[in-house]
C-alpha positions as a Markdown table, in Angstrom:
| # | Residue | x | y | z |
|---|---|---|---|---|
| 1 | Unk | 0.2 | 0.1 | -0.1 |
| 2 | Unk | 2.9 | 2.4 | 0.9 |
| 3 | Unk | 4.5 | 1.4 | -2.4 |
| 4 | Unk | 1.2 | 2.7 | -4.3 |
| 5 | Unk | 0.9 | 5.8 | -2.4 |
| 6 | Unk | 4.6 | 6.6 | -3.1 |
| 7 | Unk | 3.9 | 6.0 | -6.8 |
| 8 | Unk | 1.1 | 7.9 | -6.9 |
| 9 | Unk | 2.7 | 11.0 | -5.1 |
| 10 | Unk | 5.6 | 11.0 | -7.6 |
| 11 | Unk | 3.2 | 10.8 | -10.2 |
| 12 | Unk | 1.4 | 13.9 | -9.2 |
| 13 | Unk | 4.5 | 15.7 | -8.6 |
| 14 | Unk | 5.7 | 14.9 | -12.1 |
| 15 | Unk | 2.4 | 16.0 | -13.6 |
| 16 | Unk | 2.5 | 19.3 | -11.6 |
| 17 | Unk | 6.2 | 19.8 | -12.9 |
| 18 | Unk | 5.2 | 19.2 | -16.4 |
| 19 | Unk | 2.1 | 21.6 | -16.0 |
| 20 | Unk | 4.5 | 24.5 | -14.4 |
| 21 | Unk | 7.0 | 24.0 | -17.3 |
| 22 | Unk | 4.3 | 24.1 | -19.9 |
| 23 | Unk | 2.6 | 27.1 | -18.1 |
| 24 | Unk | 6.3 | 28.8 | -18.1 |
| 25 | Unk | 6.7 | 28.1 | -21.5 |
| 26 | Unk | 3.3 | 29.5 | -22.5 |
| 27 | Unk | 3.6 | 32.8 | -20.8 |
| 28 | Unk | 7.5 | 33.2 | -22.0 |
| 29 | Unk | 6.2 | 33.0 | -25.8 |
| 30 | Unk | 3.3 | 35.1 | -24.8 |
| 31 | Unk | 5.7 | 37.9 | -23.6 |
| 32 | Unk | 8.5 | 37.3 | -26.2 |
| 33 | Unk | 6.4 | 36.7 | -29.5 |
| 34 | Unk | 2.9 | 38.4 | -28.8 |
| 35 | Unk | 3.8 | 41.6 | -30.7 |
| 36 | Unk | 4.7 | 39.4 | -33.8 |
| 37 | Unk | 1.8 | 37.4 | -33.6 |
| 38 | Unk | -0.6 | 40.2 | -33.4 |
| 39 | Unk | 1.1 | 41.8 | -36.5 |
| 40 | Unk | 0.9 | 38.7 | -38.5 |
| 41 | Unk | -0.9 | 39.2 | -41.7 |
| 42 | Unk | -3.1 | 36.2 | -41.1 |
| 43 | Unk | -4.5 | 37.7 | -37.9 |
| 44 | Unk | -8.0 | 38.4 | -38.4 |
| 45 | Unk | -8.3 | 41.2 | -35.9 |
| 46 | Unk | -6.0 | 43.5 | -38.0 |
| 47 | Unk | -7.7 | 42.8 | -41.4 |
| 48 | Unk | -9.3 | 46.2 | -42.0 |
| 49 | Unk | -12.6 | 46.5 | -44.2 |
| 50 | Unk | -11.6 | 49.9 | -45.8 |
| 51 | Unk | -15.0 | 50.1 | -47.1 |
| 52 | Unk | -16.2 | 50.2 | -43.7 |
| 53 | Unk | -13.5 | 50.2 | -41.0 |
| 54 | Unk | -14.0 | 50.0 | -37.5 |
| 55 | Unk | -10.9 | 52.0 | -36.8 |
| 56 | Unk | -8.9 | 54.4 | -39.0 |
| 57 | Unk | -5.4 | 53.5 | -39.0 |
| 58 | Unk | -2.8 | 56.3 | -38.0 |
| 59 | Unk | -0.3 | 57.8 | -40.1 |
| 60 | Unk | 3.5 | 56.9 | -40.6 |
| 61 | Unk | 5.9 | 59.7 | -40.2 |
| 62 | Unk | 9.8 | 60.0 | -40.6 |
| 63 | Unk | 11.5 | 61.4 | -37.6 |
| 64 | Unk | 11.0 | 65.0 | -38.7 |
| 65 | Unk | 7.2 | 64.2 | -38.9 |
| 66 | Unk | 7.0 | 64.4 | -42.5 |
| 67 | Unk | 3.7 | 62.1 | -43.5 |
| 68 | Unk | 4.6 | 59.2 | -45.4 |
| 69 | Unk | 1.4 | 57.3 | -45.2 |
| 70 | Unk | -2.0 | 58.2 | -44.4 |
| 71 | Unk | -5.7 | 57.2 | -44.5 |
| 72 | Unk | -7.9 | 59.1 | -46.9 |
| 73 | Unk | -11.4 | 58.7 | -47.9 |
| 74 | Unk | -13.3 | 59.1 | -51.3 |
| 75 | Unk | -16.9 | 58.9 | -52.2 |
| 76 | Unk | -17.9 | 56.1 | -54.6 |
| 77 | Unk | -20.4 | 56.5 | -57.2 |
| 78 | Unk | -23.3 | 55.2 | -55.2 |
| 79 | Unk | -22.6 | 57.8 | -52.6 |
| 80 | Unk | -20.9 | 55.6 | -50.0 |
| 81 | Unk | -17.7 | 56.9 | -48.5 |
| 82 | Unk | -14.6 | 54.2 | -48.7 |
| 83 | Unk | -11.0 | 54.6 | -47.2 |
| 84 | Unk | -7.5 | 53.8 | -48.5 |
| 85 | Unk | -4.1 | 54.1 | -47.5 |
| 86 | Unk | -2.2 | 56.8 | -49.6 |
| 87 | Unk | 1.4 | 56.5 | -49.9 |
| 88 | Unk | 3.4 | 59.6 | -50.6 |
| 89 | Unk | 5.7 | 59.4 | -53.8 |
| 90 | Unk | 8.8 | 59.4 | -51.7 |
| 91 | Unk | 7.9 | 56.2 | -49.9 |
| 92 | Unk | 9.9 | 54.5 | -52.9 |
| 93 | Unk | 13.0 | 55.7 | -51.1 |
| 94 | Unk | 12.2 | 53.7 | -47.8 |
| 95 | Unk | 9.9 | 51.1 | -49.3 |
| 96 | Unk | 11.1 | 48.1 | -47.2 |
| 97 | Unk | 11.0 | 50.4 | -43.9 |
| 98 | Unk | 7.4 | 51.7 | -44.6 |
| 99 | Unk | 6.2 | 48.4 | -46.3 |
| 100 | Unk | 3.0 | 47.7 | -47.7 |
| 101 | Unk | -0.5 | 46.3 | -46.6 |
| 102 | Unk | -0.7 | 44.8 | -49.7 |
| 103 | Unk | 2.3 | 42.4 | -49.3 |
| 104 | Unk | 2.3 | 42.4 | -45.2 |
| 105 | Unk | 5.6 | 43.8 | -44.8 |
| 106 | Unk | 7.4 | 46.7 | -43.2 |
| 107 | Unk | 5.8 | 49.2 | -40.7 |
| 108 | Unk | 2.5 | 48.8 | -42.3 |
| 109 | Unk | 2.2 | 45.4 | -40.9 |
| 110 | Unk | 4.7 | 45.3 | -38.0 |
| 111 | Unk | 3.6 | 48.2 | -36.4 |
| 112 | Unk | -0.1 | 47.8 | -36.8 |
| 113 | Unk | -0.9 | 47.5 | -33.2 |
| 114 | Unk | 0.2 | 51.2 | -32.7 |
| 115 | Unk | -1.6 | 52.2 | -36.0 |
| 116 | Unk | -5.1 | 50.7 | -34.9 |
| 117 | Unk | -4.4 | 52.2 | -31.2 |
| 118 | Unk | -4.6 | 49.0 | -29.5 |
| 119 | Unk | -1.6 | 50.3 | -27.2 |
| 120 | Unk | -4.0 | 53.0 | -25.9 |
| 121 | Unk | -5.1 | 52.6 | -22.4 |
| 122 | Unk | -8.7 | 51.5 | -21.4 |
| 123 | Unk | -10.0 | 54.9 | -20.7 |
| 124 | Unk | -9.0 | 56.2 | -24.1 |
| 125 | Unk | -10.6 | 53.3 | -26.0 |
| 126 | Unk | -13.8 | 53.6 | -23.9 |
| 127 | Unk | -13.9 | 57.3 | -24.8 |
| 128 | Unk | -13.4 | 56.6 | -28.6 |
| 129 | Unk | -16.3 | 54.2 | -28.7 |
| 130 | Unk | -18.5 | 56.1 | -26.7 |
| 131 | Unk | -18.0 | 59.6 | -28.1 |
| 132 | Unk | -16.6 | 59.3 | -31.5 |
| 133 | Unk | -18.2 | 58.8 | -34.7 |
| 134 | Unk | -15.3 | 57.1 | -35.8 |
| 135 | Unk | -12.5 | 55.4 | -34.0 |
| 136 | Unk | -8.9 | 56.5 | -34.8 |
| 137 | Unk | -5.5 | 54.9 | -34.3 |
| 138 | Unk | -2.2 | 56.5 | -33.4 |
| 139 | Unk | 0.4 | 58.0 | -35.6 |
| 140 | Unk | 3.7 | 56.1 | -35.8 |
| 141 | Unk | 6.9 | 58.4 | -35.8 |
| 142 | Unk | 9.8 | 56.4 | -37.4 |
| 143 | Unk | 13.3 | 57.0 | -36.5 |
| 144 | Unk | 14.5 | 57.2 | -40.2 |
| 145 | Unk | 15.2 | 60.5 | -41.9 |
| 146 | Unk | 13.8 | 60.8 | -45.5 |
| 147 | Unk | 16.4 | 63.1 | -46.7 |
| 148 | Unk | 19.0 | 60.4 | -45.8 |
| 149 | Unk | 16.9 | 57.9 | -47.3 |
| 150 | Unk | 16.5 | 59.8 | -50.7 |
| 151 | Unk | 20.5 | 60.6 | -50.8 |
| 152 | Unk | 21.4 | 57.0 | -50.3 |
| 153 | Unk | 19.2 | 55.9 | -53.0 |
| 154 | Unk | 20.8 | 58.5 | -55.1 |
| 155 | Unk | 24.5 | 57.5 | -54.3 |
| 156 | Unk | 23.8 | 53.8 | -54.6 |
| 157 | Unk | 22.2 | 54.7 | -58.2 |
| 158 | Unk | 21.5 | 50.9 | -60.1 |
| 159 | Unk | 23.7 | 49.1 | -57.8 |
| 160 | Unk | 22.2 | 46.3 | -55.7 |
| 161 | Unk | 22.8 | 45.8 | -52.2 |
| 162 | Unk | 22.2 | 47.6 | -48.8 |
| 163 | Unk | 23.2 | 50.6 | -46.5 |
| 164 | Unk | 22.2 | 50.9 | -42.7 |
| 165 | Unk | 23.2 | 54.1 | -40.9 |
| 166 | Unk | 22.3 | 54.4 | -37.1 |
| 167 | Unk | 23.2 | 56.4 | -34.0 |
| 168 | Unk | 25.6 | 54.0 | -32.0 |
| 169 | Unk | 24.5 | 55.6 | -28.8 |
| 170 | Unk | 20.7 | 55.1 | -29.0 |
| 171 | Unk | 20.5 | 52.4 | -31.5 |
| 172 | Unk | 18.0 | 54.5 | -33.7 |
| 173 | Unk | 18.2 | 53.5 | -37.4 |
| 174 | Unk | 18.4 | 56.9 | -39.4 |
| 175 | Unk | 18.6 | 55.2 | -42.5 |
| 176 | Unk | 17.7 | 51.6 | -43.9 |
| 177 | Unk | 18.1 | 51.2 | -47.7 |
| 178 | Unk | 17.7 | 48.1 | -49.7 |
| 179 | Unk | 18.0 | 47.8 | -53.5 |
| 180 | Unk | 16.3 | 46.9 | -55.8 |
| 181 | Unk | 13.2 | 48.2 | -54.2 |
| 182 | Unk | 9.6 | 48.8 | -55.0 |
| 183 | Unk | 7.2 | 51.9 | -55.0 |
| 184 | Unk | 4.3 | 51.3 | -52.5 |
| 185 | Unk | 2.3 | 54.1 | -54.1 |
| 186 | Unk | 2.1 | 52.1 | -57.4 |
| 187 | Unk | -0.8 | 49.8 | -57.1 |
| 188 | Unk | -0.5 | 48.3 | -60.5 |
| 189 | Unk | 3.5 | 47.6 | -59.9 |
| 190 | Unk | 4.2 | 43.8 | -59.7 |
| 191 | Unk | 7.6 | 43.9 | -58.0 |
| 192 | Unk | 10.0 | 40.8 | -58.4 |
| 193 | Unk | 10.6 | 38.7 | -55.3 |
| 194 | Unk | 14.0 | 40.2 | -55.0 |
| 195 | Unk | 12.6 | 43.8 | -55.0 |
| 196 | Unk | 10.3 | 42.7 | -51.9 |
| 197 | Unk | 13.2 | 41.4 | -49.8 |
| 198 | Unk | 14.6 | 43.8 | -47.4 |
| 199 | Unk | 18.1 | 42.9 | -47.7 |
| 200 | Unk | 19.4 | 45.2 | -44.8 |
| 201 | Unk | 17.8 | 42.8 | -42.2 |
| 202 | Unk | 17.0 | 39.5 | -44.3 |
| 203 | Unk | 20.2 | 39.4 | -46.7 |
| 204 | Unk | 22.7 | 37.1 | -45.6 |
| 205 | Unk | 26.4 | 37.9 | -47.3 |
| 206 | Unk | 29.8 | 36.4 | -46.7 |
| 207 | Unk | 31.3 | 39.6 | -44.9 |
| 208 | Unk | 34.7 | 39.3 | -46.2 |
| 209 | Unk | 37.5 | 41.3 | -44.4 |
| 210 | Unk | 35.1 | 43.3 | -42.4 |
| 211 | Unk | 35.1 | 40.1 | -40.0 |
| 212 | Unk | 38.7 | 40.9 | -39.1 |
| 213 | Unk | 37.4 | 43.2 | -36.7 |
| 214 | Unk | 35.5 | 40.5 | -34.9 |
| 215 | Unk | 38.9 | 38.1 | -35.3 |
| 216 | Unk | 40.8 | 40.9 | -33.8 |
| 217 | Unk | 38.4 | 41.6 | -31.0 |
| 218 | Unk | 38.6 | 37.8 | -30.1 |
| 219 | Unk | 42.4 | 37.6 | -30.1 |
| 220 | Unk | 42.4 | 40.9 | -28.0 |
| 221 | Unk | 39.8 | 39.3 | -25.6 |
| 222 | Unk | 41.8 | 35.8 | -25.3 |
| 223 | Unk | 44.1 | 37.3 | -22.7 |
| 224 | Unk | 47.3 | 36.4 | -24.8 |
| 225 | Unk | 49.9 | 38.8 | -25.6 |
| 226 | Unk | 49.8 | 39.4 | -29.1 |
| 227 | Unk | 51.5 | 42.7 | -29.4 |
| 228 | Unk | 54.7 | 40.8 | -30.6 |
| 229 | Unk | 53.1 | 38.6 | -33.0 |
| 230 | Unk | 54.3 | 39.3 | -36.7 |
| 231 | Unk | 54.1 | 37.7 | -40.0 |
| 232 | Unk | 56.3 | 38.1 | -43.1 |
| 233 | Unk | 53.2 | 38.2 | -45.8 |
| 234 | Unk | 54.5 | 37.6 | -49.0 |
| 235 | Unk | 51.0 | 37.4 | -50.6 |
| 236 | Unk | 49.9 | 34.1 | -49.5 |
| 237 | Unk | 50.8 | 31.6 | -46.5 |
| 238 | Unk | 50.8 | 27.8 | -46.3 |
| 239 | Unk | 49.6 | 26.6 | -43.0 |
| 240 | Unk | 49.9 | 22.9 | -43.1 |
| 241 | Unk | 49.2 | 22.3 | -46.3 |
| 242 | Unk | 46.3 | 25.0 | -46.6 |
| 243 | Unk | 47.0 | 28.0 | -48.9 |
| 244 | Unk | 45.6 | 31.3 | -48.0 |
| 245 | Unk | 45.9 | 34.1 | -50.5 |
| 246 | Unk | 45.9 | 37.7 | -49.8 |
| 247 | Unk | 43.6 | 39.7 | -52.1 |
| 248 | Unk | 45.3 | 40.0 | -55.7 |
| 249 | Unk | 48.3 | 38.1 | -53.7 |
| 250 | Unk | 49.7 | 41.4 | -52.7 |
| 251 | Unk | 52.5 | 41.0 | -50.4 |
| 252 | Unk | 52.4 | 43.2 | -47.2 |
| 253 | Unk | 55.7 | 42.2 | -45.8 |
| 254 | Unk | 56.5 | 42.4 | -42.0 |
| 255 | Unk | 52.9 | 42.9 | -40.4 |
| 256 | Unk | 51.7 | 43.0 | -36.7 |
| 257 | Unk | 48.0 | 43.2 | -35.8 |
| 258 | Unk | 47.4 | 47.1 | -36.2 |
| 259 | Unk | 49.4 | 46.6 | -39.8 |
| 260 | Unk | 47.5 | 43.6 | -40.7 |
| 261 | Unk | 44.1 | 45.3 | -40.0 |
| 262 | Unk | 45.3 | 48.4 | -42.1 |
| 263 | Unk | 46.1 | 46.6 | -45.0 |
| 264 | Unk | 43.7 | 43.9 | -44.5 |
| 265 | Unk | 46.4 | 41.1 | -44.5 |
| 266 | Unk | 44.5 | 37.7 | -45.1 |
| 267 | Unk | 47.6 | 35.6 | -44.4 |
| 268 | Unk | 48.0 | 37.4 | -40.9 |
| 269 | Unk | 44.5 | 36.8 | -39.8 |
| 270 | Unk | 44.2 | 33.1 | -40.9 |
| 271 | Unk | 47.4 | 32.3 | -38.9 |
| 272 | Unk | 45.8 | 34.3 | -36.3 |
| 273 | Unk | 42.4 | 32.4 | -36.2 |
| 274 | Unk | 44.3 | 28.9 | -36.0 |
| 275 | Unk | 46.7 | 30.0 | -33.1 |
| 276 | Unk | 43.6 | 31.0 | -30.9 |
| 277 | Unk | 41.3 | 28.1 | -32.0 |
| 278 | Unk | 37.7 | 27.7 | -33.0 |
| 279 | Unk | 36.3 | 28.1 | -29.5 |
| 280 | Unk | 37.7 | 31.4 | -28.8 |
| 281 | Unk | 36.6 | 32.9 | -32.2 |
| 282 | Unk | 32.9 | 31.4 | -32.0 |
| 283 | Unk | 32.5 | 32.7 | -28.1 |
| 284 | Unk | 33.5 | 36.3 | -29.2 |
| 285 | Unk | 31.5 | 35.9 | -32.5 |
| 286 | Unk | 28.5 | 34.9 | -30.3 |
| 287 | Unk | 28.9 | 37.7 | -27.9 |
| 288 | Unk | 28.5 | 39.9 | -31.1 |
| 289 | Unk | 25.2 | 38.2 | -32.0 |
| 290 | Unk | 26.4 | 35.3 | -34.4 |
| 291 | Unk | 24.3 | 32.2 | -34.2 |
| 292 | Unk | 21.6 | 33.9 | -32.2 |
| 293 | Unk | 18.0 | 34.6 | -33.3 |
| 294 | Unk | 17.6 | 38.3 | -32.7 |
| 295 | Unk | 14.2 | 39.2 | -30.9 |
| 296 | Unk | 14.1 | 43.0 | -31.5 |
| 297 | Unk | 10.8 | 44.6 | -30.5 |
| 298 | Unk | 11.0 | 47.0 | -33.5 |
| 299 | Unk | 12.9 | 45.0 | -36.3 |
| 300 | Unk | 12.5 | 41.2 | -37.8 |
| 301 | Unk | 15.8 | 40.2 | -39.0 |
| 302 | Unk | 17.7 | 36.9 | -40.1 |
| 303 | Unk | 20.2 | 35.0 | -37.8 |
| 304 | Unk | 23.9 | 35.7 | -38.9 |
| 305 | Unk | 26.2 | 32.4 | -39.1 |
| 306 | Unk | 29.5 | 31.5 | -37.8 |
| 307 | Unk | 29.3 | 27.7 | -37.7 |
| 308 | Unk | 32.4 | 26.8 | -35.9 |
| 309 | Unk | 32.7 | 23.5 | -33.7 |
| 310 | Unk | 35.3 | 21.2 | -32.6 |
| 311 | Unk | 34.9 | 19.4 | -35.9 |
| 312 | Unk | 35.6 | 22.4 | -38.0 |
| 313 | Unk | 38.6 | 21.8 | -40.4 |
| 314 | Unk | 41.8 | 24.1 | -40.0 |
| 315 | Unk | 41.0 | 25.3 | -43.6 |
| 316 | Unk | 37.5 | 26.3 | -42.6 |
| 317 | Unk | 38.9 | 28.0 | -39.5 |
| 318 | Unk | 41.4 | 29.8 | -41.3 |
| 319 | Unk | 38.9 | 31.2 | -43.8 |
| 320 | Unk | 36.3 | 31.9 | -41.4 |
| 321 | Unk | 38.7 | 34.5 | -39.5 |
| 322 | Unk | 39.0 | 36.6 | -42.9 |
| 323 | Unk | 35.4 | 36.3 | -43.3 |
| 324 | Unk | 34.8 | 33.7 | -46.0 |
| 325 | Unk | 34.0 | 30.1 | -45.7 |
| 326 | Unk | 30.5 | 29.4 | -44.3 |
| 327 | Unk | 30.2 | 32.9 | -42.5 |
| 328 | Unk | 27.2 | 35.0 | -43.3 |
| 329 | Unk | 25.7 | 38.4 | -42.0 |
| 330 | Unk | 23.2 | 41.0 | -42.6 |
| 331 | Unk | 24.1 | 44.4 | -43.2 |
| 332 | Unk | 21.9 | 45.4 | -40.0 |
| 333 | Unk | 24.3 | 43.1 | -37.8 |
| 334 | Unk | 27.1 | 44.5 | -39.4 |
| 335 | Unk | 25.9 | 48.0 | -38.4 |
| 336 | Unk | 25.5 | 46.6 | -34.7 |
| 337 | Unk | 29.1 | 45.3 | -34.7 |
| 338 | Unk | 30.5 | 48.5 | -35.6 |
| 339 | Unk | 28.2 | 50.3 | -33.2 |
| 340 | Unk | 29.5 | 48.2 | -30.4 |
| 341 | Unk | 33.2 | 49.3 | -31.3 |
| 342 | Unk | 32.2 | 53.0 | -31.4 |
| 343 | Unk | 30.3 | 52.5 | -28.0 |
| 344 | Unk | 33.2 | 51.2 | -26.0 |
| 345 | Unk | 32.2 | 47.5 | -26.4 |
| 346 | Unk | 28.3 | 47.8 | -25.8 |
| 347 | Unk | 25.8 | 46.6 | -28.7 |
| 348 | Unk | 23.0 | 48.9 | -28.8 |
| 349 | Unk | 19.5 | 47.4 | -29.2 |
| 350 | Unk | 18.1 | 48.7 | -32.6 |
| 351 | Unk | 15.1 | 50.6 | -32.8 |
| 352 | Unk | 12.8 | 51.8 | -35.8 |
| 353 | Unk | 10.0 | 53.6 | -33.8 |
| 354 | Unk | 11.2 | 57.2 | -32.6 |
| 355 | Unk | 7.6 | 57.9 | -31.0 |
| 356 | Unk | 3.7 | 57.4 | -30.9 |
| 357 | Unk | 1.6 | 60.2 | -31.7 |
| 358 | Unk | -2.1 | 60.2 | -30.2 |
| 359 | Unk | -5.3 | 61.5 | -31.5 |
| 360 | Unk | -4.8 | 64.6 | -29.8 |
| 361 | Unk | -1.3 | 65.4 | -31.2 |
| 362 | Unk | 0.5 | 64.4 | -28.0 |
| 363 | Unk | 3.7 | 62.5 | -28.8 |
| 364 | Unk | 5.3 | 60.2 | -26.8 |
| 365 | Unk | 8.8 | 59.6 | -27.7 |
| 366 | Unk | 10.1 | 55.8 | -27.0 |
| 367 | Unk | 13.3 | 55.7 | -25.0 |
| 368 | Unk | 16.4 | 53.6 | -26.2 |
| 369 | Unk | 16.1 | 49.7 | -25.6 |
| 370 | Unk | 19.5 | 49.8 | -23.9 |
| 371 | Unk | 22.2 | 47.5 | -24.6 |
| 372 | Unk | 22.1 | 44.3 | -26.2 |
| 373 | Unk | 25.2 | 42.8 | -25.1 |
| 374 | Unk | 28.9 | 43.7 | -24.2 |
| 375 | Unk | 30.9 | 41.6 | -26.3 |
| 376 | Unk | 34.4 | 43.3 | -25.6 |
| 377 | Unk | 35.8 | 45.7 | -23.0 |
| 378 | Unk | 36.3 | 49.3 | -23.4 |
| 379 | Unk | 40.2 | 48.6 | -23.6 |
| 380 | Unk | 39.6 | 46.4 | -26.7 |
| 381 | Unk | 37.2 | 48.7 | -28.2 |
| 382 | Unk | 39.6 | 51.4 | -28.0 |
| 383 | Unk | 42.3 | 49.2 | -29.6 |
| 384 | Unk | 40.0 | 48.4 | -32.4 |
| 385 | Unk | 39.2 | 51.9 | -32.9 |
| 386 | Unk | 42.7 | 53.0 | -33.3 |
| 387 | Unk | 43.3 | 50.4 | -35.9 |
| 388 | Unk | 40.2 | 51.2 | -37.7 |
| 389 | Unk | 41.1 | 54.8 | -37.8 |
| 390 | Unk | 44.3 | 53.8 | -39.5 |
| 391 | Unk | 42.4 | 51.6 | -42.2 |
| 392 | Unk | 40.8 | 54.7 | -43.2 |
| 393 | Unk | 43.6 | 57.2 | -42.8 |
| 394 | Unk | 46.5 | 55.1 | -44.3 |
| 395 | Unk | 45.0 | 51.6 | -45.3 |
| 396 | Unk | 42.3 | 50.2 | -47.6 |
| 397 | Unk | 39.5 | 52.3 | -46.5 |
| 398 | Unk | 41.3 | 55.6 | -47.6 |
| 399 | Unk | 38.0 | 56.7 | -50.1 |
| 400 | Unk | 36.1 | 57.0 | -47.0 |
| 401 | Unk | 38.5 | 59.9 | -45.7 |
| 402 | Unk | 37.1 | 63.4 | -45.2 |
| 403 | Unk | 38.4 | 66.7 | -44.4 |
| 404 | Unk | 37.7 | 67.9 | -40.9 |
| 405 | Unk | 36.3 | 64.5 | -39.4 |
| 406 | Unk | 38.2 | 61.4 | -38.4 |
| 407 | Unk | 36.4 | 58.2 | -39.7 |
| 408 | Unk | 37.1 | 54.6 | -38.2 |
| 409 | Unk | 36.4 | 51.9 | -40.6 |
| 410 | Unk | 37.1 | 48.4 | -42.2 |
| 411 | Unk | 36.9 | 47.4 | -45.8 |
| 412 | Unk | 35.7 | 44.1 | -47.0 |
| 413 | Unk | 35.7 | 42.2 | -50.3 |
| 414 | Unk | 34.0 | 39.2 | -50.0 |
| 415 | Unk | 34.5 | 36.5 | -52.6 |
| 416 | Unk | 31.2 | 34.6 | -54.0 |
| 417 | Unk | 31.0 | 32.5 | -57.2 |
| 418 | Unk | 34.0 | 32.1 | -59.3 |
| 419 | Unk | 32.3 | 34.0 | -62.3 |
| 420 | Unk | 31.2 | 36.8 | -60.2 |
| 421 | Unk | 32.8 | 39.9 | -59.0 |
| 422 | Unk | 33.3 | 40.1 | -55.2 |
| 423 | Unk | 30.7 | 41.9 | -52.7 |
| 424 | Unk | 32.0 | 45.5 | -51.6 |
| 425 | Unk | 31.9 | 46.0 | -47.8 |
| 426 | Unk | 32.4 | 48.9 | -45.6 |
| 427 | Unk | 31.7 | 49.3 | -41.8 |
| 428 | Unk | 32.7 | 52.1 | -39.9 |
| 429 | Unk | 31.6 | 55.0 | -37.6 |
| 430 | Unk | 32.3 | 58.8 | -37.2 |
| 431 | Unk | 33.6 | 61.0 | -35.7 |
| 432 | Unk | 36.0 | 58.6 | -34.4 |
| 433 | Unk | 36.6 | 60.4 | -31.2 |
| 434 | Unk | 32.9 | 60.9 | -30.3 |
| 435 | Unk | 30.8 | 58.7 | -32.5 |
| 436 | Unk | 27.3 | 59.9 | -33.2 |
| 437 | Unk | 27.0 | 57.7 | -36.5 |
| 438 | Unk | 27.6 | 54.0 | -37.6 |
| 439 | Unk | 27.2 | 52.7 | -40.9 |
| 440 | Unk | 27.2 | 49.2 | -42.8 |
| 441 | Unk | 27.3 | 49.2 | -46.7 |
| 442 | Unk | 27.2 | 46.2 | -48.9 |
| 443 | Unk | 27.3 | 46.6 | -52.7 |
| 444 | Unk | 26.6 | 43.4 | -54.4 |
| 445 | Unk | 29.4 | 42.1 | -57.0 |
| 446 | Unk | 30.8 | 45.6 | -57.2 |
| 447 | Unk | 34.4 | 44.9 | -56.6 |
| 448 | Unk | 36.8 | 45.8 | -53.9 |
| 449 | Unk | 35.7 | 47.5 | -50.6 |
| 450 | Unk | 38.1 | 50.0 | -50.6 |
| 451 | Unk | 37.2 | 51.1 | -54.1 |
| 452 | Unk | 33.5 | 50.9 | -53.8 |
| 453 | Unk | 31.8 | 50.6 | -50.7 |
| 454 | Unk | 34.2 | 53.1 | -48.8 |
| 455 | Unk | 33.5 | 55.8 | -51.3 |
| 456 | Unk | 29.8 | 55.2 | -50.9 |
| 457 | Unk | 30.1 | 55.2 | -47.2 |
| 458 | Unk | 32.0 | 58.4 | -47.1 |
| 459 | Unk | 29.7 | 60.3 | -48.9 |
| 460 | Unk | 26.7 | 59.2 | -46.8 |
| 461 | Unk | 28.7 | 60.0 | -43.5 |
| 462 | Unk | 29.5 | 63.5 | -44.7 |
| 463 | Unk | 25.8 | 64.1 | -45.9 |
| 464 | Unk | 24.6 | 62.9 | -42.3 |
| 465 | Unk | 27.0 | 65.2 | -40.4 |
| 466 | Unk | 25.7 | 68.3 | -42.7 |
| 467 | Unk | 22.2 | 67.4 | -41.6 |
| 468 | Unk | 23.4 | 67.6 | -37.9 |
| 469 | Unk | 23.7 | 64.0 | -37.2 |
């Protein structure tokens, strides 16, 4: 009898434990994913009948409160009033940020909770239902500046790729451009699949030599004294039968870490990766956000990839350290990495919502979300900054230089398919001594990072400074 009671008691505790685990899992998902579930285009609660809407969606505005999207009305031939979302023509410069209800993407879909006023308190919602002929939602003020969006589109021209410009201190995204794009204002336009993809947050590219910033950070954080580690670069290196070529097989001569960063020496960083091992490189990479699903409140993005394990070959590890192999990143993630160096080692939590404006015109500016992680110490961040300044002043990033302002940066030339030109990368921040801007630029199949992406980045940073950022 005692044996039966003991088994029953054990079973009850086991069931109770499973119930508590299930309850905890439910509330975790509800807390983390609720906004995303709500904004899902398949959610019937947010499907708006524009002929007879129960709530009129609010406007979308840029950070300077220029209206980008608004709800307008028109009278049909039968005398009935119908409503529609009106997209200003300049929306084409920020199509992937603004999005479209037609395609269920961008702010139009992700921020529907605010646009329909579901974030209002209970008293406001009761008041609207009781006293207003037509309920209205709130206006969403985005962090982007349409002057910058337009300028970046013009600078990129017909090139494919992406640019992310942000304030590293607050995480506010000042511009996010993805090309090719589409025009939300053109109802009859049928954009291709590539045009609908926001490459800034969903594009994944081999990083090329911009990865050397992460590799250098891993070495500096390892605790080993690498200040005396040097290599006589002859344009390539043989590591146990593995040949690693520098770009164009350029011989860099005797290099240490700062010099290797300045001239972007593959041979040095390949040796450095093998010396510190896969574990150190992966751990530091993951502190920067690799291999993690980002759950940002304002933005949906893809996971970057740094697939290193104990089974990783020496060849794969060597190439991973120079940003090739199986390493993949999104431009948004690169902007966060360079922001962390600018921030003294702290990765900011990115944001695209600047504030919410209620029907009364009151604006509640949303505070920054704080720090996402701290992958490196302030001392390491300072050393990386010094090296990145030399990249722009004397190294591969010289085309980003500008008079009267010191820029810290790193170029990348990411090899793709054998019959295609490499992707051109630049990551950096400015002013280097007091950063207010962080940038990531990728131009698809455009050539070297120093020749193309650095030039584009320099122009954008200069424009942003002129606008007061």
